[in-house]
C-alpha positions, -999 to +999 in steps of 0.1 A: +258-109+513+275-096+482+298-076+504+306-106+526+314-127+495+337-099+482+353-097+517+363-133+514+378-126+479+398-098+495+410-121+523+421-147+498+442-120+480+457-109+513+466-145+522+482-150+488+503-119+493+513-131+528+524-165+513+544-148+486+563-126+512+571-157+532+582-177+502+604-149+489+620-145+523+629-182+525+642-182+489+665-152+496+681-173+523+684-205+503+655-223+520+639-242+491+609-265+495+617-298+477+590-320+492+568-320+461+553-299+434+525-285+456+532-260+484+510-250+513+500-285+521+503-303+554+537-316+545+548-281+535+535-267+568+555-293+587+586-282+567+579-245+576+576-254+613+611-269+612+628-238+597+652-221+621+677-192+616+708-186+637+706-148+633+681-134+658+669-107+634+662-134+607+644-156+632+623-126+643+615-117+607+604-153+600+583-154+631+565-122+621+558-135+586+544-167+600+521-149+624+507-127+597+500-158+575+483-176+604+462-145+610+451-144+574+442-181+575+421-176+607+403-146+592+395-165+560+382-195+580+360-172+601+345-155+569+338-189+553+321-201+585+298-170+583+291-177+546+283-213+553+254-203+574+237-188+543+238-219+521+204-231+532+187-198+541+165-177+520+168-159+496+198-179+484+190-216+493+172-225+460+198-209+438+227-224+457+212-259+455+208-257+418+240-240+409+261-263+431+248-293+411+272-283+384+308-295+383+333-270+396+307-249+414+310-255+451+283-243+475+305-213+484+310-206+447+273-209+441+266-185+469+290-160+453+273-163+419+238-160+435+248-129+455+265-112+425+237-119+400+207-119+422+180-119+395+191-140+365+161-130+344+173-095+340+195-109+312+173-117+282+199-140+265+229-160+276+251-138+255+241-108+276+251-126+307+284-136+292+291-100+282+282-089+317+309-112+330+334-098+306+340-133+290+333-123+254+361-113+230+366-077+221+359-066+186+378-043+163+358-036+132+365-013+102+342-013+072+336-049+062+365-063+083+359-077+117+387-088+140+382-104+174+407-096+202+412-105+239+385-108+264+368-075+272+371-082+310+343-056+314+315-060+339+316-080+371+351-092+379+340-113+408+316-133+386+344-137+360+369-149+386+344-175+400+335-188+366+371-191+355+380-210+387+351-234+381+361-239+345+394-255+354+376-285+368+365-295+333+400-304+322+394-338+338+373-367+326+336-366+332+324-382+364+303-377+395+324-379+426+313-380+463+313-342+466+292-336+435+268-364+445+264-349+479+255-315+465+230-331+441+213-351+467+175-344+469+175-322+437+151-324+409+162-351+384+160-327+356+185-304+372+209-333+377+204-343+341+212-308+328+243-307+350+255-340+336+248-329+300+268-297+307+297-317+322+299-340+291+298-311+268+324-289+285+348-318+293+348-328+257+351-292+245+380-286+269+400-315+255+393-306+219+404-270+224+434-280+245+446-301+215+444-270+192+455-241+215+489-235+229+477-217+260+454-234+285+443-200+298+426-194+264+409-227+267+397-220+303+383-187+292+363-203+265+350-230+289+341-203+315+321-185+288+301-216+279+296-224+316+282-190+322+256-196+295+247-230+309+242-216+344+221-188+330+200-213+312+196-234+344+185-204+365+160-191+339+146-225+330 
């Protein structure tokens, strides 16, 4: 299951590269998407379908790029369909249900976390789990002086990527939407209460840090580190 989750991550990276190749090709020939700030939406797809080139070689190039991108999308959909069959199957069902109760952690993300960690109790403290994810700052010490640097980025890169992706959702105001409510349906009220307390804490911390820091990436890294600790506490409770 860990390999299947990592295969999806590889396919996402492949699709991103295919998108970049197509976008750069269009930009080289003056085709600029002006239909909104967000690309790769349904409106953007309709715009792509309308693009035509008079030169046969350019039209053939564009067609090849489009076919590659469609192939990457189909492969990614197939892998996600395979992964969806494991959400409610042992040995991951219990972990996926509890982890996905937290904001920013979809069932697919919860399955990724469960497959990568497997046994959460092998970490004696939350700080050990944070260090395993590479979300702790590096340290440069000399004598009595201690200086903190960038994140170590050691340990499991797949876990770190998933936690950082989940942390972005805490930039918004606290709330329980339809998706979170659906994932929390039937869960122990204590799990739901802990997820809500975590959301209140991290949303507030995100806004306080964002007011002080010039880079949102720094803020997200800090939130991802705290989220890692909260998830460890949940799975070892």
